[in-house]
C-alpha positions in Angstrom: -38.0 -21.3 12.3 -41.1 -20.0 14.1 -44.2 -21.8 12.7 -44.1 -21.3 9.0 -41.9 -18.2 9.2 -38.1 -17.8 9.4 -36.7 -16.0 12.4 -36.8 -12.3 11.6 -33.4 -10.8 11.0 -32.2 -7.7 12.8 -31.9 -5.1 10.0 -31.1 -1.6 11.2 -30.3 -0.4 7.7 -31.5 -1.6 4.3 -29.7 -0.1 1.3 -31.5 -0.2 -2.0 -29.3 -0.8 -5.1 -30.6 -0.9 -8.7 -30.3 -4.5 -10.0 -28.9 -3.3 -13.4 -26.2 -0.8 -12.4 -22.9 -2.6 -11.7 -21.1 0.4 -10.2 -23.6 0.5 -7.4 -23.6 -3.3 -6.9 -19.8 -3.5 -6.9 -19.5 -1.1 -3.9 -22.6 -2.0 -1.9 -20.7 -4.3 0.4 -18.5 -1.4 1.5 -21.4 0.7 2.8 -22.0 -1.0 6.2 -25.7 -1.8 5.6 -27.2 -4.8 7.5 -29.2 -5.7 4.4 -28.6 -4.9 0.7 -31.8 -4.8 -1.2 -31.2 -5.5 -4.9 -34.1 -3.8 -6.7 -35.8 -5.3 -9.7 -38.8 -3.0 -9.5 -39.0 0.8 -9.8 -35.3 1.5 -10.4 -35.2 -0.9 -13.4 -37.1 0.1 -16.6 -39.4 -2.6 -18.0 -37.1 -3.2 -21.1 -34.1 -3.7 -18.8 -35.7 -6.2 -16.3 -34.6 -9.3 -18.2 -31.0 -8.0 -18.0 -31.3 -7.2 -14.3 -32.6 -10.8 -13.6 -29.7 -12.2 -15.6 -27.2 -10.1 -13.5 -28.8 -11.2 -10.2 -26.8 -14.3 -9.3 -23.5 -12.4 -9.6 -25.0 -9.3 -7.9 -26.1 -11.3 -4.9 -22.7 -12.8 -4.4 -21.0 -9.4 -4.6 -23.2 -7.5 -2.1 -22.8 -10.0 0.8 -19.0 -9.7 0.8 -19.1 -7.3 3.7 -21.3 -9.5 5.9 -24.7 -8.0 4.8 -27.8 -10.0 4.2 -29.1 -9.9 0.6 -32.8 -9.4 -0.3 -34.5 -8.7 -3.6 -37.4 -6.4 -4.3 -39.7 -8.0 -6.9 -42.3 -6.6 -9.2 -46.0 -6.8 -9.5 -48.0 -7.9 -11.6 -47.8 -11.6 -11.2 -46.1 -12.4 -14.5 -43.2 -10.1 -13.6 -43.1 -11.3 -10.0 -42.8 -15.0 -10.9 -39.9 -14.2 -13.3 -38.2 -12.2 -10.6 -38.7 -15.0 -8.0 -37.2 -17.6 -10.5 -34.1 -15.4 -10.7 -33.8 -14.5 -7.1 -34.5 -17.7 -5.1 -31.1 -19.3 -4.7 -28.8 -20.1 -1.8 -27.8 -17.0 0.2 -31.1 -15.1 -0.4 -32.5 -13.8 2.9 -35.8 -12.3 1.8 -38.0 -11.1 -1.0 -39.6 -7.7 -0.6 -43.1 -8.1 -1.9 -44.3 -4.9 -3.5 -48.0 -4.0 -3.5 -48.8 -6.7 -0.9 -52.6 -7.0 -0.8 -53.5 -9.8 1.6 -52.7 -13.2 2.9 -53.8 -15.0 -0.3 -51.3 -12.9 -2.3 -48.4 -14.1 -0.1 -49.7 -17.6 0.0 -49.6 -17.8 -3.8 -46.0 -16.5 -3.9 -45.1 -18.9 -1.1 -46.1 -21.8 -3.3 -43.7 -20.6 -6.0 -40.8 -20.1 -3.6 -41.4 -23.5 -1.9 -41.2 -25.3 -5.3 -38.0 -23.5 -6.1 -36.4 -24.2 -2.7 -37.1 -27.9 -3.2 -35.8 -27.9 -6.8 -32.6 -26.1 -5.8 -31.8 -28.1 -2.6 -32.5 -25.2 -0.3 -34.0 -25.5 3.2 -37.7 -25.1 2.6 -39.1 -22.0 4.3 -35.7 -20.3 4.8 -36.5 -17.4 2.4 -38.5 -14.7 4.2 -41.1 -12.2 2.9 -41.1 -8.5 3.7 -44.6 -7.2 2.9 -44.8 -3.8 1.4 -48.2 -2.1 2.0 -48.6 0.4 -0.9 -52.4 0.8 -1.4 -54.9 2.1 1.1 -57.2 -0.9 0.5 -54.4 -3.1 1.9 -54.7 -1.4 5.3 -58.0 -3.2 5.9 -56.1 -6.5 5.7 -52.8 -5.6 7.4 -53.6 -7.2 10.8 -54.5 -10.5 9.0 -51.3 -10.3 7.0 -49.2 -9.8 10.1 -51.0 -12.6 11.9 -51.3 -15.3 9.2 -49.2 -14.6 6.1 -46.5 -17.2 5.4 -42.8 -16.4 5.6 -43.4 -12.9 6.9 -40.2 -11.4 8.5 -41.0 -7.7 8.2 -43.7 -5.2 7.2 -43.3 -1.7 5.8 -45.4 1.0 4.2 -44.2 1.9 0.7 -44.6 5.6 1.2 -44.2 7.0 -2.3 -46.7 4.5 -3.8 -49.1 5.0 -0.9 -49.0 8.8 -1.3 -49.6 8.4 -5.0 -52.7 6.2 -4.4 -54.1 8.5 -1.9 -53.4 11.7 -3.8 -51.2 13.1 -1.0 -47.7 14.4 -0.9 -45.2 12.1 0.7 -43.9 13.5 4.0 -43.9 13.2 7.7 -47.4 14.6 8.2 -49.1 12.5 5.5 -47.3 9.2 6.1 -47.1 9.0 9.8 -50.7 7.7 10.4 -50.6 4.9 7.8 -47.1 3.9 8.9 -48.2 3.6 12.5 -51.3 1.6 11.5 -49.0 -0.9 9.7 -46.7 -0.8 12.7 -49.4 -1.6 15.2 -50.4 -4.6 13.2 -46.8 -5.8 12.9 -46.1 -5.2 16.6 -49.2 -7.0 17.6 -47.9 -10.2 16.1 -44.1 -9.9 16.7 -43.2 -8.8 13.2 -40.5 -6.2 12.7 -41.7 -2.9 11.3 -39.3 -1.3 8.8 -39.3 2.4 7.9 -38.9 5.9 9.2 -41.7 8.3 10.1 -41.3 10.3 6.9 -40.2 9.7 3.3 -37.1 7.9 2.1 -36.8 10.0 -1.1 -34.9 13.0 0.3 -31.3 12.0 1.1 -29.9 15.5 1.2 -29.9 16.0 5.0 -28.4 13.0 6.9 -29.0 14.6 10.2 -32.7 15.1 9.6 -32.9 11.5 8.4 -31.2 10.3 11.6 -33.6 12.2 13.8 -36.6 10.9 11.8 -35.2 7.3 12.3 -34.6 7.9 16.0 -38.2 9.0 16.3 -39.4 5.9 14.5 -37.4 3.8 16.9 -39.2 5.4 19.8 -42.4 4.2 18.2 -41.1 0.6 18.0 -39.8 0.5 14.4 -36.8 -1.8 14.1 -34.9 -0.4 11.1 -35.1 1.8 8.0 -34.4 1.9 4.3 -32.4 4.3 2.2 -31.5 4.8 -1.4 -28.2 6.6 -0.8 -25.2 4.9 0.9 -24.5 8.1 2.8 -27.5 7.5 5.0 -26.6 4.0 6.1 -24.5 5.2 9.1 -27.4 7.4 10.2 -29.8 4.4 10.2 -27.3 2.2 12.0 -26.8 4.8 14.7 -30.5 5.6 15.1 -31.5 1.9 15.5 -28.6 0.8 17.7 -29.1 0.9 21.5 -26.7 3.4 23.0 -24.1 2.3 25.5 -26.0 4.1 28.2 -29.2 2.3 27.3 -27.4 -1.1 27.4 -25.8 -0.3 30.8 -29.2 0.8 32.2 -30.9 -2.3 30.9 -28.3 -4.5 32.5 -28.7 -2.7 35.8 -32.4 -3.3 35.7 -32.0 -7.0 34.9 -29.5 -7.4 37.7 -31.7 -5.5 40.2 -34.6 -7.8 39.2 -32.4 -10.9 39.8 -31.5 -9.6 43.2 -35.1 -8.8 44.1 -36.2 -12.2 43.1 -33.5 -13.9 45.2 -34.7 -11.9 48.2 -38.3 -12.8 47.5 -39.4 -9.3 46.6 -41.8 -8.8 43.8 -41.2 -5.0 43.4 -38.3 -2.8 43.7 -37.0 0.6 42.6 -34.1 1.9 40.6 -33.1 5.6 40.6 -36.2 6.4 42.5 -38.5 4.7 40.0 -40.7 1.7 40.7 -39.8 -1.1 38.3 -42.4 -3.6 37.1 -42.6 -6.5 34.7 -43.0 -4.5 31.4 -39.9 -2.5 32.3 -37.8 -5.6 32.8 -39.2 -7.2 29.6 -38.3 -4.1 27.7 -34.7 -4.2 29.1 -34.4 -7.9 28.1 -35.5 -7.1 24.6 -33.0 -4.3 24.3 -30.2 -6.5 25.5 -31.2 -9.2 23.0 -31.2 -6.7 20.2 -27.8 -5.4 21.3 -26.4 -8.9 21.3 -27.8 -9.6 17.9 -26.2 -6.5 16.5 -22.9 -7.5 18.1 -23.1 -10.9 16.4 -23.7 -9.2 13.0 -20.8 -6.8 13.6 -18.5 -9.8 14.4 -19.2 -11.2 10.9 -17.9 -8.1 9.1 
């Protein structure tokens, strides 16, 4: 644990599955996603939400069979959210995706509910993380405070479809890039992973375009993306995984830094480029991410 937050997981790919459709749940573990997000919100009609909650314990057991983490996207308003949390908080749950996150107080309130359930159910208190979904323009005013102070926070993302609806815009690369990057800056300022691609997740007809959008998001410091179609999982995993060349170059930099330090030199060059502290730190972070992905792969 770091403070009152779990250690953020490495999620390159997060696959949404409707919480009330067994045929999707039954095969989710075969898709290769780092996290399977069982959805109790938009993909489940209001009348079917009690049934989806009742199915949740079995669904959670099924989706982790391939080594993925399991998370649950909950509803808002509060009455629905509490019922969802009651159903979801049980051993094995990695995180709750908090729709329409508004501010620190919102997450503090839900933290109280989750903490009570963890204690009642003999779970380690504080293990379940929160992924905050920013879906209204008014929440942008509070996103830095959320990233800095909200309990249990392990990820932030912009809910593009809802945000576009609230702003009267059409969801797409042009309209969503700015708000996504505002959320990303807040997340990155406080060491919180930023989830998403620089576009919309609704169009799954072009995996190559999706991969390129995800690769662009990675260049802006995003750590993983979501998808609603299993055919896009591989594109996300590829886009958010350091390449073999990147890993080899990072190791060269770290070794060169070690040798320079042993020789008492504070600066050095590699391939004709002067190397300074930020470059080495970036290399170390890339190697740490590569090793975390390797550990996950070894569990499959």
